[in-house]
C-alpha positions in Angstrom: 0.0 0.0 0.0 1.5 3.4 -1.0 1.5 6.2 1.5 -0.9 8.4 -0.5 -3.5 5.7 -0.2 -2.9 5.3 3.5 -3.2 9.0 3.8 -6.6 8.9 2.1 -7.8 6.3 4.6 -6.5 8.5 7.4 -8.5 11.5 6.1 -11.7 9.6 5.5 -13.1 10.2 9.0 -15.7 12.7 8.1 -19.2 13.1 9.6 -22.0 11.4 7.6 -25.5 12.6 7.3 -28.0 11.3 9.8 -30.0 9.2 7.5 -31.0 6.4 9.9 -32.0 6.0 13.5 -29.2 6.4 16.0 -27.7 3.2 17.3 -26.1 4.9 20.4 -26.9 3.4 23.8 -29.1 5.3 26.2 -26.0 5.7 28.3 -24.5 8.0 25.7 -25.0 11.8 26.0 -23.5 14.7 24.0 -22.6 18.3 24.9 -20.6 21.1 23.3 -17.7 22.9 25.0 -15.6 25.8 23.9 -12.1 24.9 22.8 -10.2 28.2 23.0 -6.9 26.5 22.3 -8.3 25.6 18.9 -10.5 28.7 18.3 -13.6 26.5 18.0 -16.0 24.5 20.0 -16.1 20.7 20.3 -18.9 18.2 20.5 -18.2 15.7 23.2 -19.8 12.2 23.6 -20.0 10.8 27.1 -20.7 7.2 27.9 -21.7 6.6 31.6 -21.7 3.2 33.1 -25.1 1.6 33.4 -25.0 1.7 37.2 -23.8 5.3 37.3 -27.1 6.9 38.4 -27.8 4.2 41.0 -24.4 4.3 42.6 -22.0 6.7 44.3 -18.9 5.1 42.8 -16.2 7.0 40.9 -14.9 5.7 37.7 -11.7 5.7 35.6 -11.9 7.8 32.4 -10.8 7.0 28.9 -10.5 9.9 26.4 -11.0 8.8 22.8 -10.7 10.6 19.5 -13.0 10.5 16.5 -16.2 10.2 18.6 -18.3 10.1 15.5 -17.0 6.5 14.9 -17.3 5.1 18.4 -21.0 4.9 19.4 -23.3 5.5 16.5 -23.6 3.9 13.0 -25.4 7.0 11.7 -22.4 9.3 12.3 -19.6 6.8 11.6 -17.4 6.6 8.5 -17.8 3.0 7.6 -19.3 1.4 10.7 -19.1 2.2 14.4 -16.8 0.6 17.0 -19.8 -0.4 19.2 -18.0 0.9 22.2 -21.3 1.5 24.0 -22.7 -1.9 23.2 -19.6 -3.6 24.7 -19.6 -1.4 27.7 -23.3 -2.1 28.3 -22.4 -5.8 28.8 -20.0 -5.2 31.7 -21.0 -5.6 35.3 -17.5 -4.9 36.8 -14.6 -2.8 35.7 -16.7 -0.1 34.2 -15.4 3.2 33.0 -16.5 6.6 31.8 -15.7 7.0 28.1 -15.2 10.5 26.7 -15.4 10.7 22.9 -14.1 13.9 21.3 -15.4 14.6 17.8 -12.8 15.2 15.1 -12.7 18.5 13.4 -13.5 17.2 9.9 -11.1 19.1 7.7 -9.1 20.1 10.8 -8.6 16.4 11.8 -5.1 16.1 10.4 -4.1 19.4 12.1 -5.5 18.4 15.5 -4.1 14.9 15.6 -0.5 15.5 14.4 2.1 17.0 16.8 4.4 18.0 14.0 3.8 19.6 10.6 4.3 17.4 7.6 5.9 19.0 4.5 3.3 17.5 2.2 0.2 16.9 4.3 0.4 19.8 6.8 -0.9 19.4 10.3 1.0 20.2 13.5 -1.6 21.5 15.9 -1.5 18.4 18.1 -0.2 20.3 21.2 -3.1 22.8 21.0 -5.5 19.9 20.8 -4.0 18.1 23.8 -3.9 21.3 25.8 -7.7 21.5 25.1 -8.1 18.0 26.5 -5.7 18.6 29.4 -6.6 22.1 30.5 -10.3 22.5 29.4 -12.0 19.3 28.8 -10.6 17.1 31.6 -11.2 19.7 34.4 -14.8 20.0 33.1 -15.3 16.2 33.1 -13.8 15.8 36.6 -16.1 18.5 38.0 -19.2 17.2 36.2 -18.9 13.5 36.8 -17.7 11.2 39.5 -14.3 10.4 38.1 -11.1 8.9 39.3 -9.0 11.8 38.1 -5.6 10.5 39.0 -3.0 9.7 36.3 -3.2 6.0 36.8 -6.9 6.1 36.1 -6.7 8.3 32.9 -6.2 6.7 29.5 -6.0 8.3 26.1 -7.0 6.1 23.2 -7.2 6.4 19.4 -6.6 4.9 16.0 -4.5 6.0 13.0 -3.7 9.6 13.6 -5.6 9.2 16.9 -3.2 6.5 17.8 -0.3 8.8 17.0 -1.6 11.6 19.1 -2.5 9.3 22.0 1.0 7.9 22.2 2.4 11.4 21.9 0.2 12.6 24.7 1.4 9.9 27.1 5.0 10.9 26.4 4.5 14.6 26.5 2.0 14.7 29.4 2.7 11.6 31.5 1.4 13.4 34.6 -2.0 13.5 33.0 -2.3 10.5 30.8 -1.0 7.3 32.6 -1.8 5.0 29.7 -2.0 5.3 25.9 -3.8 2.9 23.6 -2.5 3.3 20.1 -4.3 1.4 17.3 -2.5 1.5 14.0 -0.4 4.6 15.0 0.6 6.7 12.1 4.2 7.2 13.1 5.2 7.6 9.4 3.6 11.0 9.1 5.6 12.4 12.1 9.0 10.6 12.3 10.1 13.4 14.7 8.3 11.5 17.4 11.2 9.0 17.6 13.6 11.7 18.5 11.2 13.1 21.1 10.9 9.7 22.8 14.7 9.2 22.7 15.2 12.5 24.5 12.4 12.1 27.1 12.5 10.5 30.5 9.5 8.2 30.6 8.0 7.5 34.0 8.2 3.9 35.2 4.4 4.0 35.7 3.5 4.8 32.1 1.8 2.0 30.1 1.3 1.5 26.4 -1.0 -0.8 24.3 -0.4 -1.2 20.6 -2.4 -2.9 17.8 -1.6 -3.1 14.1 -2.5 -5.2 11.1 -0.1 -6.8 8.7 -1.9 -5.3 5.7 -1.7 -1.7 6.7 1.1 -0.7 4.4 4.8 -1.2 4.2 5.7 1.1 7.1 3.2 0.2 9.8 4.8 -2.8 11.4 8.4 -1.7 10.9 7.7 1.7 12.5 5.8 0.1 15.4 8.7 -2.4 16.0 11.1 0.5 15.9 9.1 2.3 18.6 8.7 -0.8 20.8 12.5 -1.3 20.7 13.0 2.4 21.6 10.6 2.2 24.5 12.3 -0.8 26.0 15.7 0.9 25.5 14.3 3.9 27.5 13.5 1.5 30.4 9.7 0.9 30.0 9.0 -2.4 31.6 7.9 -5.3 29.5 4.8 -5.7 31.7 3.8 -2.1 30.8 3.8 -2.7 27.1 1.2 -4.8 25.2 1.5 -5.3 21.5 -0.8 -7.2 19.2 -0.2 -7.8 15.5 -3.3 -9.0 13.6 -2.5 -11.1 10.5 -4.4 -9.7 7.5 -5.6 -6.7 9.5 -6.2 -3.6 7.4 -6.3 0.1 8.2 -10.0 0.4 8.9 -12.8 0.6 11.4 -13.3 -3.2 11.3 -9.9 -3.9 12.7 -10.2 -1.3 15.5 -13.8 -2.1 16.4 -13.2 -5.9 16.7 -10.2 -5.3 19.0 -11.6 -2.6 21.3 -12.8 -5.2 23.9 -9.3 -6.8 24.1 -7.7 -3.4 24.7 -10.3 -2.5 27.3 -9.9 -5.8 29.1 -6.1 -5.2 29.3 -6.7 -1.7 30.7 -8.6 -3.3 33.6 -6.4 -6.3 34.1 -5.4 -6.7 37.8 -1.7 -6.2 38.5 
């Protein structure tokens, strides 16, 4: 697969028209919030555990990108992840899921930490400052959250995988765990130098997933990053890596593996 084709797949996360009945769980709500760091406002999807209203418990929080693709088939690109359907099946180890809608034509800008000579981008730090300084404080005040680092995960696919990984390296005091599905390291190779020059806390955790049919660079770049993380002292037990034979760069790969990643996040030490 040539990079331009992979790039087209990455950009193909645009909102579809609502032409059918929503498939989102009743546990999913939406609200809008100003994002001054991006000079815009953001629509946020919130999944609350089924027991939330009947309990006084506090819950871990997972921040996810591309919210249009997570909960509702009517807003997804080519099929939703069915995050809410899976979460509805859980009795224990429940979490609050925060989905942040992508910015359509701004998606590549928001989800890349560095500007690419050909494809642009590079506003990832502003996007993460929105999550860290505006959205997370609002969520922690509005809901019963376990706000500590070890209970805060950032999770995404493709460019969302890239920015999630970057977030855990850049802001480890906020994001204790990053889940990176099919991370697009190729578009921002500068991230390797950043990792090499950064002290990574011993508590940081990383989960990776990639398919063997995601292009010539996906697996080699991921393997390069895994080697670098281990060289930097990240413990083997804090890294999980899954390679899916025949897996392609699409919603199907990510949707069918969400449950495995979630179960790993909640695995007892």
